[in-house]
N, C-alpha and C positions, 0 to 999 in steps of 0.2 A: 501495500500499500502504498501511495505517495505519502508526502507528510499535510498534504490539505485533506485527504480522505482519513488520517488520524485526525486532527484536528476537527472536521466534523463529527466522527465518528464520538469523537471525547466529547463535542458541545451536545451531542445527544444522550450520554449518557450522563451529562450532568444538570442536561432539563428534564430528564428522568426524574436523579432522584431530588433534587427543584419539586416538582408535579407530585412522586410519590410525598416526601414533605406535608403537603400542602394539603391533599387525599386525609392525610395521618391527624390534622389539627383537624379539619370538617368533622370529621371521625371523634373523636374523642369530643365536638357541641354536643351539647345536650338537645338543641333545635338548630337548621337553621333558615329560621322566619326570626325575625326579628315584628312578633308579632301588634305593636304601639303601632309598626309603619304598612305590617301586612305585606310587609317584603325581604328576598334574602336578604341575610346576611353579606356585606360589601365584601369582606373574600372570593365567596363563591361569582356571583362577577368579574374579581381579580384578576380569579385560577382559572376564571374561563375566557377575558382577557387575552390572558399569559399563554394561554395552549394555543388559542390562534395566534397566537403572535411567534410562537414558537416552530409553531408546526411551517406555515407561513415564509416568514430566514431560514430553517431547511429545506423546506423546497428549493427556492430557491437558488440556494447553495448545493445544494445537491443538482440541479439543475444547472448552475454553470459550472461542475463537475465533469457533467457526463456532456457537457458545451464540447469539453479541455481535452477528450479521449479522440 
């Protein structure tokens, strides 16, 4: 593997660990809903945004690497 490919694999591993940590935090919450506001707690929305961003960035990097080979 090239250095760039290794960097992407490393980044993907870090992303997985980060998302797993957030998921663990969410699973320990008594509720994911703020009953006063009748909405999900902010970390749920932040997790979704982070996952979408990481997926988009990872996909772009992967496509860029495929274009170079």
